[in-house]
C-alpha positions as CSV (number, residue, x, y, z in Angstrom):
1,X,41.8,-8.7,-18.6
2,X,45.5,-8.2,-19.4
3,X,47.9,-6.9,-16.8
4,X,48.8,-3.2,-16.9
5,X,52.4,-4.0,-18.0
6,X,51.1,-5.8,-21.1
7,X,50.6,-3.6,-24.1
8,X,48.1,-3.9,-26.9
9,X,49.0,-5.7,-30.0
10,X,48.2,-4.1,-33.3
11,X,47.6,-6.0,-36.5
12,X,50.3,-5.3,-39.0
13,X,48.6,-3.9,-42.1
14,X,50.6,-2.9,-45.1
15,X,48.1,-1.7,-47.7
16,X,47.9,1.0,-50.4
17,X,44.1,0.7,-50.9
18,X,41.6,3.1,-49.5
19,X,40.0,0.6,-47.2
20,X,43.3,-0.1,-45.5
21,X,43.8,3.6,-44.6
22,X,40.7,3.7,-42.4
23,X,42.8,3.0,-39.3
24,X,41.5,-0.5,-38.6
25,X,42.9,-1.7,-35.3
26,X,42.9,-5.2,-33.9
27,X,43.2,-5.2,-30.1
28,X,44.5,-8.4,-28.4
29,X,45.3,-9.3,-24.9
30,X,49.1,-9.9,-25.2
31,X,51.9,-8.2,-27.0
32,X,53.6,-10.0,-29.9
33,X,56.8,-10.7,-27.9
34,X,54.8,-12.0,-24.9
35,X,52.6,-14.1,-27.2
36,X,55.7,-15.9,-28.6
37,X,57.2,-16.3,-25.1
38,X,53.9,-17.7,-23.8
39,X,53.3,-20.0,-26.7
40,X,53.1,-22.9,-24.3
41,X,49.7,-21.6,-23.2
42,X,48.2,-22.2,-26.6
43,X,46.1,-25.3,-27.0
44,X,46.2,-27.4,-30.1
45,X,44.4,-25.8,-33.0
46,X,44.9,-22.2,-31.7
47,X,45.5,-19.7,-34.5
48,X,49.0,-18.1,-34.2
49,X,49.0,-16.1,-37.4
50,X,46.6,-15.1,-40.2
51,X,48.0,-13.7,-43.5
52,X,45.7,-12.2,-46.1
53,X,46.7,-10.8,-49.5
54,X,44.2,-9.4,-52.1
55,X,41.4,-10.8,-49.9
56,X,38.1,-8.8,-49.7
57,X,39.1,-5.4,-48.3
58,X,42.7,-6.2,-47.7
59,X,45.7,-5.7,-50.0
60,X,48.0,-7.3,-47.4
61,X,47.5,-7.9,-43.7
62,X,49.0,-10.1,-41.0
63,X,47.2,-10.8,-37.7
64,X,48.8,-12.4,-34.7
65,X,46.1,-13.6,-32.2
66,X,47.0,-14.3,-28.6
67,X,46.3,-17.5,-26.6
68,X,43.3,-16.0,-24.7
69,X,40.3,-14.0,-25.7
70,X,40.8,-11.8,-28.8
71,X,38.7,-8.9,-29.8
72,X,38.7,-7.0,-33.1
73,X,37.3,-3.4,-32.8
74,X,36.6,-1.2,-35.8
75,X,34.0,0.8,-37.6
76,X,31.5,-0.7,-40.0
77,X,33.1,-1.7,-43.4
78,X,36.7,-1.7,-42.1
79,X,37.2,-5.5,-42.6
80,X,36.3,-7.2,-39.3
81,X,34.2,-9.8,-41.1
82,X,36.9,-10.3,-43.7
83,X,39.1,-11.8,-41.0
84,X,36.3,-14.2,-40.1
85,X,35.9,-15.2,-43.8
86,X,39.6,-15.7,-44.1
87,X,39.6,-18.1,-41.1
88,X,36.7,-20.1,-42.5
89,X,38.0,-20.4,-46.1
90,X,41.5,-21.2,-45.1
91,X,40.3,-24.0,-42.7
92,X,38.5,-25.7,-45.6
93,X,35.1,-24.3,-44.6
94,X,32.3,-24.0,-47.1
95,X,31.1,-20.7,-48.4
96,X,27.6,-21.6,-47.2
97,X,28.9,-21.4,-43.6
98,X,29.6,-17.7,-44.1
99,X,26.2,-16.9,-45.7
100,X,27.7,-14.4,-48.1
101,X,28.9,-15.3,-51.6
102,X,28.4,-18.9,-52.8
103,X,31.5,-18.7,-55.1
104,X,34.9,-18.6,-53.6
105,X,36.1,-16.3,-56.3
106,X,33.9,-13.5,-54.9
107,X,36.3,-13.3,-51.9
108,X,39.2,-12.1,-54.0
109,X,39.6,-8.3,-53.8
110,X,37.9,-6.5,-56.7
111,X,40.3,-5.8,-59.5
112,X,42.7,-8.7,-58.6
113,X,42.9,-12.0,-60.5
114,X,43.9,-14.0,-57.4
115,X,44.4,-13.7,-53.7
116,X,45.6,-15.9,-50.9
117,X,45.0,-16.7,-47.2
118,X,47.5,-18.4,-44.9
119,X,46.9,-19.5,-41.3
120,X,49.4,-20.9,-38.9
121,X,47.9,-23.3,-36.2
122,X,49.6,-24.3,-33.0
123,X,50.4,-28.0,-32.7
124,X,52.7,-29.9,-30.3
125,X,55.7,-31.2,-32.2
126,X,55.5,-28.6,-34.9
127,X,52.9,-25.9,-36.0
128,X,50.7,-26.5,-39.0
129,X,50.7,-23.8,-41.8
130,X,47.7,-23.9,-44.2
131,X,47.9,-21.9,-47.4
132,X,45.0,-21.3,-49.9
133,X,45.4,-19.4,-53.1
134,X,42.0,-18.4,-54.7
135,X,41.6,-17.6,-58.4
136,X,38.8,-15.3,-59.2
137,X,38.2,-16.3,-62.8
138,X,37.5,-20.0,-62.4
139,X,36.7,-20.2,-58.7
140,X,39.6,-22.7,-58.2
141,X,41.9,-22.9,-55.2
142,X,45.5,-24.0,-54.7
143,X,46.1,-25.7,-51.4
144,X,49.4,-26.1,-49.5
145,X,50.0,-27.7,-46.2
146,X,53.4,-26.9,-44.5
147,X,54.7,-25.5,-47.8
148,X,53.7,-28.7,-49.7
149,X,51.0,-28.7,-52.3
150,X,48.1,-31.0,-51.3
151,X,44.4,-31.5,-51.8
152,X,41.5,-29.9,-50.0
153,X,40.7,-33.3,-48.4
154,X,44.1,-33.4,-46.8
155,X,43.5,-30.0,-45.3
156,X,40.1,-31.1,-44.0
157,X,41.6,-34.2,-42.3
158,X,44.3,-32.1,-40.7
159,X,41.7,-29.5,-39.4
160,X,39.6,-32.4,-38.2
161,X,42.6,-33.9,-36.3
162,X,43.0,-30.6,-34.5
163,X,39.3,-30.7,-33.5
164,X,38.4,-27.6,-35.4
165,X,34.8,-27.6,-36.6
166,X,34.0,-24.6,-38.9
167,X,30.5,-25.9,-39.7
168,X,29.6,-26.1,-36.0
169,X,27.8,-22.8,-35.0
170,X,28.8,-23.4,-31.3
171,X,32.5,-23.2,-32.3
172,X,32.4,-20.9,-35.3
173,X,29.5,-18.3,-35.6
174,X,29.7,-15.8,-38.5
175,X,27.6,-12.7,-38.3
176,X,25.2,-13.9,-41.0
177,X,24.5,-17.1,-39.1
178,X,23.4,-15.5,-35.8
179,X,19.7,-15.7,-36.7
180,X,20.1,-19.4,-37.6
181,X,22.0,-20.0,-34.4
182,X,19.1,-18.4,-32.4
183,X,16.6,-20.7,-34.1
184,X,18.4,-23.9,-33.1
185,X,16.5,-26.2,-30.7
186,X,17.8,-27.4,-27.4
187,X,18.6,-30.8,-28.9
188,X,20.6,-29.2,-31.8
189,X,22.4,-27.0,-29.3
190,X,23.3,-29.9,-27.1
191,X,24.6,-32.0,-30.0
192,X,26.6,-29.0,-31.4
193,X,28.0,-28.4,-27.9
194,X,29.0,-32.1,-27.6
195,X,30.8,-31.9,-30.9
196,X,32.5,-28.6,-30.0
197,X,33.8,-29.0,-26.4
198,X,33.2,-32.7,-25.5
199,X,35.5,-35.6,-26.1
200,X,35.2,-37.3,-29.5
201,X,33.2,-40.2,-28.2
202,X,30.6,-38.1,-26.4
203,X,28.5,-37.4,-29.5
204,X,28.8,-41.1,-30.5
205,X,27.6,-42.1,-27.0
206,X,24.7,-39.7,-27.4
207,X,23.8,-41.1,-30.8
208,X,24.0,-44.7,-29.3
209,X,21.8,-43.6,-26.5
210,X,19.1,-42.4,-28.9
211,X,19.5,-45.6,-31.0
212,X,19.1,-47.7,-27.8
213,X,15.9,-45.7,-26.9
214,X,14.5,-46.3,-30.4
215,X,15.3,-50.0,-30.1
216,X,13.7,-50.1,-26.7
217,X,10.5,-48.6,-28.2
218,X,10.6,-51.1,-31.0
219,X,11.1,-54.0,-28.6
220,X,8.3,-52.8,-26.4
221,X,6.0,-52.8,-29.5
222,X,7.2,-56.3,-30.5
223,X,6.5,-57.6,-26.9
224,X,3.0,-56.1,-27.1
225,X,2.4,-57.7,-30.4
226,X,3.7,-61.0,-29.3
227,X,1.6,-60.9,-26.1
228,X,-1.5,-60.1,-28.1
229,X,-0.7,-62.9,-30.5
230,X,-0.1,-65.3,-27.6
231,X,-3.4,-64.4,-26.0
232,X,-5.2,-65.0,-29.3
233,X,-3.4,-68.3,-29.8
234,X,-4.5,-69.4,-26.3
235,X,-8.1,-68.5,-27.1
236,X,-7.9,-70.4,-30.4
237,X,-6.4,-73.4,-28.5
238,X,-9.3,-73.3,-26.0
239,X,-11.8,-73.3,-28.9
240,X,-9.9,-76.2,-30.5
241,X,-10.0,-78.2,-27.2
242,X,-13.8,-77.9,-27.2
243,X,-13.9,-79.1,-30.8
244,X,-11.6,-82.0,-30.0
245,X,-13.8,-83.1,-27.1
246,X,-16.9,-82.9,-29.3
247,X,-15.1,-84.9,-31.9
248,X,-14.1,-87.7,-29.5
249,X,-17.7,-87.8,-28.1
250,X,-19.0,-88.1,-31.6
251,X,-16.5,-90.8,-32.4
252,X,-17.6,-92.9,-29.4
253,X,-21.2,-92.7,-30.6
254,X,-20.1,-93.7,-34.1
255,X,-18.2,-96.6,-32.7
256,X,-21.3,-97.9,-30.9
257,X,-23.4,-97.5,-34.0
258,X,-20.8,-99.2,-36.1
259,X,-20.6,-102.1,-33.6
260,X,-24.4,-102.5,-33.6
261,X,-24.6,-102.3,-37.3
262,X,-22.0,-105.0,-37.6
263,X,-23.7,-107.3,-35.1
264,X,-27.2,-106.9,-36.7
265,X,-26.3,-108.8,-40.0
266,X,-24.6,-111.5,-38.1
267,X,-27.6,-112.1,-35.8
268,X,-29.9,-112.1,-38.9
269,X,-27.6,-114.4,-40.7
270,X,-27.3,-116.8,-37.8
271,X,-31.1,-117.0,-37.5
272,X,-31.5,-117.5,-41.3
273,X,-28.8,-120.1,-41.3
274,X,-30.4,-122.2,-38.6
275,X,-33.7,-122.0,-40.5
276,X,-32.0,-123.0,-43.7
277,X,-30.4,-126.0,-42.0
278,X,-33.7,-127.1,-40.7
279,X,-35.3,-126.8,-44.1
280,X,-32.4,-128.7,-45.6
281,X,-32.9,-131.5,-43.1
282,X,-36.6,-131.7,-43.9
283,X,-35.8,-131.7,-47.6
284,X,-33.3,-134.5,-47.2
285,X,-35.7,-136.6,-45.2
286,X,-38.4,-136.0,-47.9
287,X,-36.1,-137.1,-50.6
288,X,-35.3,-140.3,-48.7
289,X,-38.9,-141.0,-48.3
290,X,-39.5,-140.2,-52.0
291,X,-36.8,-142.6,-53.0
292,X,-38.1,-145.4,-50.8
293,X,-41.6,-144.8,-52.1
294,X,-40.4,-145.0,-55.7
295,X,-38.7,-148.3,-55.1
296,X,-41.5,-149.8,-53.2
297,X,-44.6,-149.0,-55.1
298,X,-45.7,-147.0,-58.0
299,X,-48.9,-146.1,-56.3
300,X,-46.7,-144.1,-54.0
301,X,-45.9,-141.7,-56.9
302,X,-49.1,-139.9,-56.3
303,X,-48.2,-139.5,-52.7
304,X,-44.8,-138.3,-53.8
305,X,-46.4,-135.7,-56.0
306,X,-48.4,-134.6,-53.1
307,X,-45.2,-134.3,-51.1
308,X,-43.7,-132.2,-54.0
309,X,-46.7,-130.0,-53.7
310,X,-46.0,-129.7,-50.1
311,X,-42.3,-128.9,-50.9
312,X,-43.2,-126.0,-53.2
313,X,-43.8,-123.6,-50.3
314,X,-40.6,-124.6,-48.8
315,X,-38.8,-123.9,-52.1
316,X,-40.5,-120.5,-52.2
317,X,-39.1,-119.9,-48.7
318,X,-35.7,-120.9,-50.0
319,X,-35.9,-118.4,-52.8
320,X,-37.0,-115.8,-50.4
321,X,-34.0,-116.7,-48.3
322,X,-31.8,-116.4,-51.3
323,X,-33.2,-113.0,-52.0
324,X,-32.4,-112.1,-48.4
325,X,-28.9,-113.4,-48.9
326,X,-28.5,-111.0,-51.9
327,X,-29.8,-108.2,-49.8
328,X,-27.3,-109.2,-47.1
329,X,-24.5,-109.0,-49.8
330,X,-25.8,-105.5,-50.7
331,X,-25.7,-104.6,-47.0
332,X,-22.2,-105.8,-46.8
333,X,-21.2,-103.5,-49.6
334,X,-22.9,-100.6,-47.8
335,X,-21.0,-101.5,-44.6
336,X,-17.8,-101.4,-46.6
337,X,-18.7,-97.9,-47.9
338,X,-19.4,-96.8,-44.3
339,X,-16.1,-98.3,-43.2
340,X,-14.3,-96.2,-45.9
341,X,-16.1,-93.1,-44.6
342,X,-15.0,-94.0,-41.1
343,X,-11.4,-94.2,-42.4
344,X,-11.7,-90.7,-43.8
345,X,-13.0,-89.5,-40.5
346,X,-10.0,-91.1,-38.8
347,X,-7.7,-89.3,-41.3
348,X,-9.4,-86.0,-40.5
349,X,-8.8,-86.8,-36.8
350,X,-5.1,-87.3,-37.4
351,X,-5.0,-84.0,-39.3
352,X,-6.7,-82.2,-36.4
353,X,-4.2,-83.8,-33.9
354,X,-1.3,-82.7,-36.1
355,X,-2.7,-79.1,-36.2
356,X,-3.0,-79.1,-32.4
357,X,0.6,-80.4,-32.0
358,X,1.8,-77.7,-34.4
359,X,0.0,-74.9,-32.6
360,X,1.3,-76.2,-29.2
361,X,4.9,-76.1,-30.6
362,X,4.3,-72.5,-32.0
363,X,3.0,-71.5,-28.5
364,X,6.1,-72.9,-26.8
365,X,8.4,-71.0,-29.4
366,X,6.5,-67.8,-28.8
367,X,7.0,-68.2,-25.0
368,X,10.7,-68.7,-25.6
369,X,10.9,-65.6,-27.8
370,X,9.2,-63.6,-25.1
371,X,11.8,-64.8,-22.6
372,X,14.7,-63.9,-25.0
373,X,13.1,-60.4,-25.6
374,X,12.9,-59.9,-21.9
375,X,16.7,-60.6,-21.5
376,X,17.5,-58.2,-24.4
377,X,15.3,-55.5,-22.8
378,X,17.2,-55.9,-19.4
379,X,20.6,-55.7,-21.2
380,X,19.5,-52.6,-23.1
381,X,18.3,-50.9,-19.9
382,X,21.7,-51.6,-18.3
383,X,23.5,-50.1,-21.3
384,X,21.1,-47.1,-21.2
385,X,21.7,-46.6,-17.5
386,X,25.5,-46.7,-18.1
387,X,25.4,-44.2,-21.0
388,X,23.1,-41.9,-18.9
389,X,25.6,-42.0,-16.1
390,X,28.5,-41.2,-18.5
391,X,26.5,-38.2,-19.9
392,X,25.9,-37.0,-16.3
393,X,29.6,-37.3,-15.7
394,X,30.5,-35.4,-18.8
395,X,28.0,-32.7,-18.0
396,X,29.6,-32.2,-14.6
397,X,33.0,-32.2,-16.3
398,X,31.9,-29.5,-18.7
399,X,30.5,-27.4,-15.8
400,X,34.0,-27.5,-14.3
401,X,35.8,-30.2,-12.4
402,X,39.4,-31.0,-11.4
403,X,41.8,-33.4,-13.1
404,X,41.4,-36.1,-10.5
405,X,37.7,-36.3,-11.3
406,X,38.4,-36.5,-15.0
407,X,40.8,-39.4,-14.6
408,X,38.3,-41.1,-12.4
409,X,35.6,-40.7,-15.1
410,X,37.8,-42.2,-17.8
411,X,38.8,-45.1,-15.6
412,X,35.1,-45.8,-14.9
413,X,34.4,-45.7,-18.7
414,X,37.2,-48.2,-19.2
415,X,35.8,-50.6,-16.6
416,X,32.2,-50.3,-18.1
417,X,33.6,-51.0,-21.5
418,X,35.4,-54.1,-20.3
419,X,32.2,-55.2,-18.5
420,X,30.4,-55.0,-21.9
421,X,27.9,-52.3,-20.7
422,X,29.1,-49.8,-23.2
423,X,30.9,-50.0,-26.6
């Protein structure tokens, strides 16, 4: 409440219209003189003056708010909401924020071609004066910043620098938006409050915290997928081990069979060779006897013929042995074919060994990835803990704390940033 010695401040209204004659009074906590003398109590972005001409219900009006709580009292239709509209439009707010007309030309007083609104904002080093002239015909606006023509974007940047957020319902709440404000969820209210009263980095930290949480969930899902894939790979590896053992056992049997198959022809050949040598010796001896018999006596020819008859079975045996030799050659060809098949089996063995080596390398790589993911998860948890601590500190600050605690909080944030725990 204002002190008894302080008198009420009345808005200076000079108007010839019917609406301005309805005795609209604006009651503030300080007098005009005291407001100017106590200007040092204004915070940056405070409204020092609002001037309206041909705006809604006003022909011309000047309002001087005080540095503390200001209240406008008046009957319905006397122009209280017009002042709110003037503040919004002059601070580069959108017409959608007001929830009234969607065209800015509708805010010019009926019967006038143009109107203007001017707001003076407190700023250390020199106040900021924003002027907006609205044309009703084409819904265009002329902007001026400190008596210099500028663009709407320049005004928006200046308003943003003073931390004025017309679109934030926690900082600027028109009458038509009360229902929308009541429907806001706790999360939306928290974010709007952070933007409104918190330091500029508070909302960024909050967004980073949510992003970290989403990343944590994603990493948890990745770890689960990798663990499942690793388990399946281990099971496949175990199955492959059994296959490899069976393969080696089969190979040992095949080697024994191959050795026996190779030894069998040699044994048969050696036996046949010895028999052939014996037969050859007998044949040579018979030829010698035949030659001696031919030289000695012709009567021995008959005996020689008899001997030839005796040699016919031997020749038959020789032919049989020759057939067996042909069969042995054919067997050699079959052995070569089997040897080729064995080479193919060896190639398949090498391919299986390469697959096993590749799967073992993949298994090692997956285990390394799981270790890296665990490190990332630990770092993320540390950052989340740091950000949660900062939010707790800011919450305590918002609930009311002294300057010493605030400086301690910012010093702690600086150390955490140097440590790499926060951005």
